[in-house]
C-alpha positions in Angstrom: -45.8 -128.6 -36.9 -45.6 -131.7 -34.6 -42.0 -130.8 -33.7 -43.0 -127.3 -32.5 -45.8 -128.7 -30.4 -43.4 -131.2 -28.9 -40.8 -128.6 -28.1 -43.4 -126.3 -26.6 -44.7 -129.1 -24.3 -41.1 -129.9 -23.3 -40.5 -126.3 -22.2 -43.8 -126.2 -20.4 -42.9 -129.3 -18.4 -39.4 -128.1 -17.7 -40.7 -124.8 -16.4 -43.4 -126.5 -14.2 -40.8 -128.7 -12.5 -37.8 -126.4 -12.4 -37.0 -124.7 -9.1 -38.2 -121.1 -8.9 -35.5 -118.5 -8.3 -36.4 -116.6 -5.1 -33.2 -114.4 -5.2 -33.9 -110.9 -4.0 -34.3 -108.4 -1.2 -37.0 -109.0 1.4 -38.0 -107.0 4.5 -40.3 -106.5 7.5 -40.9 -103.0 8.8 -42.6 -102.6 12.2 -43.1 -99.7 14.5 -40.2 -100.7 16.8 -38.1 -102.9 14.6 -36.8 -103.5 11.1 -35.7 -106.8 9.4 -33.9 -107.2 6.1 -33.0 -110.4 4.3 -31.0 -110.8 1.1 -31.4 -114.2 -0.7 -29.1 -115.4 -3.5 -29.6 -118.7 -5.4 -26.3 -120.7 -5.5 -27.6 -123.8 -7.3 -30.8 -125.8 -7.8 -31.1 -126.7 -4.1 -29.0 -124.1 -2.1 -29.4 -120.4 -1.3 -27.1 -118.0 0.5 -28.9 -115.7 2.9 -28.0 -112.6 4.9 -30.3 -111.3 7.6 -30.2 -108.1 9.8 -32.8 -107.5 12.4 -32.7 -104.4 14.6 -35.0 -103.1 17.3 -35.2 -101.0 20.4 -33.3 -103.6 22.5 -31.7 -106.0 20.1 -29.6 -106.4 17.0 -29.4 -109.8 15.2 -27.4 -110.5 12.1 -25.8 -113.3 10.3 -25.4 -115.2 7.1 -25.5 -118.9 6.1 -26.4 -121.3 3.3 -29.8 -123.1 3.4 -31.0 -126.2 1.6 -34.2 -125.9 -0.5 -36.7 -128.6 -1.4 -40.3 -128.3 -2.7 -40.9 -124.7 -1.7 -39.4 -125.2 1.8 -35.9 -124.3 3.0 -34.0 -125.2 6.1 -30.8 -124.1 7.7 -29.4 -126.3 10.5 -25.8 -125.8 11.6 -24.0 -129.2 12.1 -25.9 -131.4 14.5 -27.7 -128.7 16.4 -31.4 -129.3 17.0 -32.4 -125.7 16.4 -32.7 -124.5 12.9 -34.3 -121.9 10.7 -37.2 -123.0 8.5 -38.2 -121.0 5.4 -41.6 -121.3 3.7 -41.8 -119.7 0.3 -45.1 -118.3 -1.0 -45.6 -115.8 -3.8 -44.2 -112.5 -2.7 -43.3 -113.6 0.8 -40.9 -115.8 2.8 -41.9 -116.9 6.3 -39.1 -117.6 8.7 -39.8 -119.8 11.7 -37.2 -120.0 14.4 -37.7 -122.4 17.3 -37.0 -121.0 20.8 -33.2 -121.1 21.0 -30.6 -118.9 22.6 -28.7 -118.7 19.3 -28.7 -120.3 15.9 -25.3 -120.9 14.4 -23.7 -117.5 13.9 -27.0 -115.7 14.6 -26.9 -114.0 18.1 -30.4 -113.9 19.6 -31.6 -115.8 16.6 -35.3 -115.7 17.7 -35.5 -112.1 16.6 -35.2 -112.9 12.9 -38.6 -114.8 12.6 -41.5 -113.3 10.7 -43.2 -112.9 7.3 -40.8 -111.1 5.0 -42.2 -109.3 1.9 -40.5 -109.3 -1.4 -38.9 -105.9 -2.2 -36.9 -106.3 -5.4 -35.1 -108.9 -7.5 -31.3 -109.1 -7.5 
């Protein structure tokens, strides 16, 4: 019996401290724009993401790999001062993009910010 309790506690601790998998499809739908993000877990601290944002006067798209740590993610290309910050909460991912003319491969990168809602798991 002691062994079963020990094994159960071990799995509970591992589950508590393991990185949650946020892979899935996320989106924002507005009256004049639409934003879609796909997120795929690569390893314990990296995610690949694809984003498409369209509106009346803009189209932004791109893909990159972000680094994840303690519920936060960040993508910064090389030594650029601008980056994309990801905040993970249950059912949502908030993207914060500083005022920049473009971020890495993202043209008009400031259009991709917002609070994306979870749509479905990959």
